[in-house]
C-alpha positions as CSV (number, residue, x, y, z in Angstrom):
1,M,0.0,-0.1,0.1
2,Q,1.5,3.4,-1.1
3,P,1.0,6.3,1.7
4,P,-1.5,9.4,0.5
5,K,0.0,12.4,-1.2
6,V,-0.5,16.0,-0.7
7,G,0.2,17.9,-4.0
8,N,3.3,16.0,-5.2
9,Y,4.5,15.0,-1.8
10,K,3.7,11.9,0.4
11,V,2.2,12.0,3.8
12,V,4.7,10.6,6.1
13,P,4.6,10.1,10.0
14,L,6.2,12.8,11.7
15,P,9.3,12.0,14.5
16,E,8.8,11.8,18.2
17,P,9.1,14.8,20.0
18,Q,12.9,15.2,20.9
19,T,16.0,17.3,21.3
20,T,18.2,17.0,18.0
21,V,20.9,19.0,16.0
22,A,19.7,21.5,13.4
23,R,20.9,24.2,11.3
24,C,19.4,27.2,10.3
25,Y,18.7,27.2,6.3
26,G,16.3,30.3,5.9
27,V,15.5,33.7,7.5
28,V,12.8,35.6,5.6
29,D,11.7,39.3,6.5
30,L,8.0,39.0,6.0
31,G,7.5,42.9,6.3
32,T,5.0,44.5,8.6
33,V,1.8,42.1,8.5
34,D,-1.1,41.5,10.3
35,D,-0.9,40.5,14.0
36,T,-4.6,40.9,15.3
37,Y,-5.6,38.3,17.7
38,P,-9.2,37.4,18.1
39,G,-11.2,40.1,20.3
40,K,-8.3,42.7,20.1
41,P,-7.8,45.8,18.1
42,P,-6.4,45.3,14.7
43,S,-2.5,45.4,14.7
44,R,0.3,45.0,12.3
45,K,4.1,44.2,13.3
46,R,7.1,43.4,11.4
47,K,7.8,39.9,11.4
48,L,10.5,37.3,10.5
49,M,10.4,33.6,9.7
50,I,13.3,31.5,10.6
51,F,13.7,27.9,9.3
52,W,15.8,25.2,10.7
53,E,16.4,21.8,9.0
54,L,16.9,18.6,11.2
55,P,19.5,16.9,9.4
56,K,19.5,13.7,11.5
57,L,15.8,13.2,11.3
58,V,14.7,12.3,7.4
59,A,12.0,11.0,5.3
60,V,11.1,10.5,1.4
61,F,8.4,13.2,0.9
62,S,9.1,12.5,-3.0
63,D,10.3,9.7,-4.8
64,E,12.1,12.1,-7.3
65,K,14.0,13.8,-4.4
66,G,14.7,10.9,-2.2
67,E,15.5,11.4,1.4
68,Q,15.2,14.9,3.2
69,P,15.3,16.3,6.3
70,F,12.3,17.2,8.3
71,S,12.1,21.1,9.1
72,I,10.9,23.5,11.6
73,S,10.0,27.1,11.3
74,K,9.2,30.0,13.8
75,E,7.4,33.1,12.9
76,I,8.5,35.8,15.3
77,S,8.5,39.8,15.7
78,Y,11.3,41.4,14.4
79,S,12.9,43.4,17.3
80,T,16.1,43.2,19.1
81,H,14.5,44.7,22.4
82,P,15.8,42.9,25.3
83,D,12.6,41.6,25.9
84,S,11.4,40.8,22.5
85,N,11.0,37.0,21.4
86,L,13.9,37.4,19.0
87,S,16.4,38.5,21.6
88,K,15.5,35.6,23.9
89,L,15.8,33.1,21.2
90,V,19.1,34.4,20.0
91,A,20.5,34.6,23.5
92,A,19.4,30.9,24.5
93,W,20.9,29.9,21.0
94,K,24.2,32.1,21.3
95,G,24.7,31.8,25.1
96,R,24.4,35.5,25.9
97,G,22.1,38.5,25.1
98,F,22.6,41.2,22.6
99,T,25.0,43.9,23.1
100,E,23.8,47.7,22.9
101,E,25.7,47.6,19.4
102,E,24.0,44.4,18.2
103,Q,20.8,45.7,19.4
104,R,21.1,48.7,16.7
105,T,23.1,46.6,13.9
106,F,21.9,42.9,14.2
107,D,21.2,41.4,10.9
108,P,19.1,38.1,11.3
109,S,20.4,36.7,8.1
110,V,23.6,35.8,9.9
111,M,21.8,32.8,11.5
112,I,21.7,31.3,8.2
113,G,24.1,28.3,8.3
114,K,24.5,28.1,12.0
115,T,23.8,25.1,14.0
116,C,22.1,24.6,17.2
117,M,20.2,22.0,19.5
118,L,16.2,22.4,19.1
119,N,13.6,20.7,21.2
120,F,10.2,20.3,19.6
121,N,6.9,18.8,20.4
122,V,4.3,17.7,18.0
123,K,1.0,19.7,17.5
124,R,-2.2,18.8,16.0
125,K,-3.6,21.0,13.3
126,A,-7.1,22.4,14.5
127,K,-9.1,20.5,11.8
128,Y,-7.7,17.1,12.5
129,K,-8.0,17.8,16.5
130,D,-10.9,14.7,16.7
131,S,-8.5,12.4,14.5
132,N,-7.1,9.5,16.4
133,E,-4.5,8.9,13.5
134,P,-1.1,9.0,14.4
135,A,0.9,12.2,13.9
136,N,1.9,12.7,10.3
137,T,2.9,15.6,8.0
138,Q,-0.9,16.3,7.1
139,N,-2.6,16.4,10.5
140,S,0.2,17.8,12.4
141,Y,3.6,19.7,12.6
142,P,6.5,20.0,14.7
143,E,6.8,22.9,16.7
144,L,9.6,24.6,18.3
145,V,9.9,24.5,22.3
146,S,13.6,25.6,23.0
147,I,16.9,26.3,21.4
148,M,20.4,26.3,22.7
149,G,23.7,26.0,21.2
150,L,25.3,22.8,19.7
151,L,26.8,20.5,22.6
152,P,30.5,20.7,22.2
153,E,30.9,17.3,21.6
154,L,28.8,17.5,18.4
155,K,30.7,20.4,16.7
156,G,31.9,19.3,13.1
157,S,29.6,16.5,13.0
158,V,26.5,18.2,11.6
159,P,26.1,17.4,8.0
160,P,26.3,20.6,5.5
161,M,23.4,22.5,4.5
162,I,20.6,20.2,2.8
163,N,17.9,22.6,1.9
164,Q,18.3,25.3,-0.5
165,E,18.9,28.8,1.4
166,L,15.9,30.9,1.9
167,R,16.8,34.6,2.4
168,W,14.8,37.7,2.0
169,D,15.7,41.1,3.5
170,W,13.1,44.2,3.0
171,D,15.5,46.6,4.4
172,K,17.9,45.9,1.7
173,I,15.5,46.1,-1.2
174,L,13.6,49.3,0.0
175,N,17.2,50.8,0.7
176,N,18.3,50.0,-2.9
177,E,21.1,47.7,-1.5
178,E,19.4,44.8,-3.3
179,V,17.3,44.4,-6.4
180,F,13.9,42.9,-5.8
181,D,14.5,39.3,-7.1
182,K,11.8,37.3,-8.2
183,E,13.8,34.3,-8.8
184,K,14.9,34.5,-4.9
185,L,11.3,35.1,-4.1
186,S,10.3,32.2,-5.8
187,L,12.5,29.7,-3.9
188,I,10.3,30.7,-0.8
189,Y,7.4,28.4,0.0
190,P,4.2,29.6,-1.4
191,W,2.6,30.1,2.1
192,V,5.5,32.2,3.1
193,R,5.3,34.2,0.0
194,Q,1.7,34.9,0.8
195,K,2.4,36.6,3.6
196,I,5.0,38.8,2.1
197,Y,2.5,39.9,-0.4
198,E,0.4,41.0,2.3
199,S,3.1,43.2,3.9
200,D,3.2,47.0,3.8
201,E,6.8,46.7,2.3
202,F,5.4,44.9,-0.6
203,A,2.7,47.5,-1.3
204,E,5.2,50.2,-1.1
205,C,7.9,48.6,-3.0
206,P,8.3,50.3,-6.6
207,T,9.9,47.2,-8.0
208,A,7.4,44.3,-7.0
209,V,5.6,44.4,-10.4
210,N,4.3,41.6,-12.4
211,I,4.3,39.2,-9.4
212,D,1.5,36.8,-9.4
213,T,0.4,37.0,-5.8
214,N,-2.0,34.0,-6.3
215,D,0.5,31.5,-7.4
216,Q,0.4,28.1,-5.9
217,Q,3.8,26.7,-7.0
218,T,4.8,23.9,-4.7
219,A,8.4,23.9,-3.1
220,Y,9.8,21.8,-0.7
221,S,13.5,21.6,-0.5
222,E,16.3,21.6,-2.9
223,A,20.0,20.7,-2.8
224,A,22.0,23.7,-1.4
225,P,24.5,25.5,-3.4
226,E,27.8,24.6,-2.7
227,S,28.6,28.1,-1.6
228,A,25.6,28.0,1.0
229,E,28.1,27.5,4.1
230,E,30.6,30.2,3.1
231,S,32.3,31.4,6.0
232,V,29.4,31.1,8.5
233,G,30.7,28.6,11.0
234,D,28.9,26.4,13.5
235,D,28.9,29.0,16.5
236,W,28.5,32.8,17.2
237,E,32.1,33.7,18.0
């Protein structure tokens, strides 16, 4: 019996909740997007989406691509204030908080390529809350619980980046330090692109033209380019 599929990808069992090695392969600046909670006034905040791959936990999601790592993503407010969730996440990962200089100048994309230990649980999607089926990629998803630096004895043992690097930076685009690159945007998962399309920055960007904001292109992961780990290292020194 063949497992069912979602689009071009198989539905596969999720790994058990655990702590495992991970590597950040993507930091996407979503821009200023809706952050309104039920019963609260309308609110918009600048957000990031951070992606980690779990190279020790793999499955065959597509026969064409063979084994690929599970991944975890985290949407988080883009703020380096000491009490912000981003500051707390980086402090837990890096082993120390931001300096005053880093609060002003921190570039989240420096996280791409860096390794860590991730603890995750498995959360059931709301529409499957009454299902008794074991957790799989259709009815559940891995959810980040905590992060810490890579254990010293594991340094150098984490495989090179497997997924295609994902990187998007509205500040650089709007300051004309980078062009609005439709090819780079197309590498980002469709559900993340939709958030970008709904941002204030997308609406304000004069070069964000001829973009099909209703695209449904399926993307999972691709082999990383050979330069993906260029000078990043495995720690925060």
